N, C-alpha and C positions, 0 to 999 in steps of 0.2 A: 503495499501499500503506499503510495506517495501523496503528498498534501503540499499545497500551496498556501503561503500566508497573503491573506488579502488585506488585513487592517491590522494596527495595533492600537490599543486604547490603553492610556495611562494616567495617572495622577502626578507621575514624577518626570517631567521634562528632561531633566538632565541625565536621565540613563538611556534614553532611546535615540536611535538614530537608524537610517537604513533607507529602503527603495520603496516600502510599503506605504501605504497611507497611513499618517499618525494622527489620531484624535487624541487630545489633551483635554482631560476634565477636570473640574475644581474640586470633585468629591467622589468619593468611592461609590456613591448611591449613582451619580451620573454616569460614571465610568461603566456601571454594571447596566444601566439602562440604555446606553449607547451601544454597548456590546449585544444586549437582545435585541434591539432594532436591527444591526447589520447582521447579525446571525439569522433573522427572518428574511432581510432583504436579499441578501448574497446566496441564500440556501447554502450554508456553511455551519462549522461547529465553533463556540466559543472554548479555549484553553486557558488556563491561568498559568502564567509564567512567573508571578510573585504576587503578593500581595497587593502591589500596586500596578501591575500589568497583565492586560489581557491580549490575547490575538485571536485573529479569526482565519479559521483555516478551512480549505475546502480539501476534501480528501478524495482522492481519486481510486 
């Protein structure tokens, strides 16, 4: 199984860089809501990288 990172959602701007779209949120609650919305729109899955960072991955 392979996957593609479609987006990164975080509350910690200093730890994130890269080629995927990055969504910076001010609270953990808004981070969770953004991830939930993107998960549905992109037909993908949310994975927790750390308590401050989530990624949206489409698995093939």
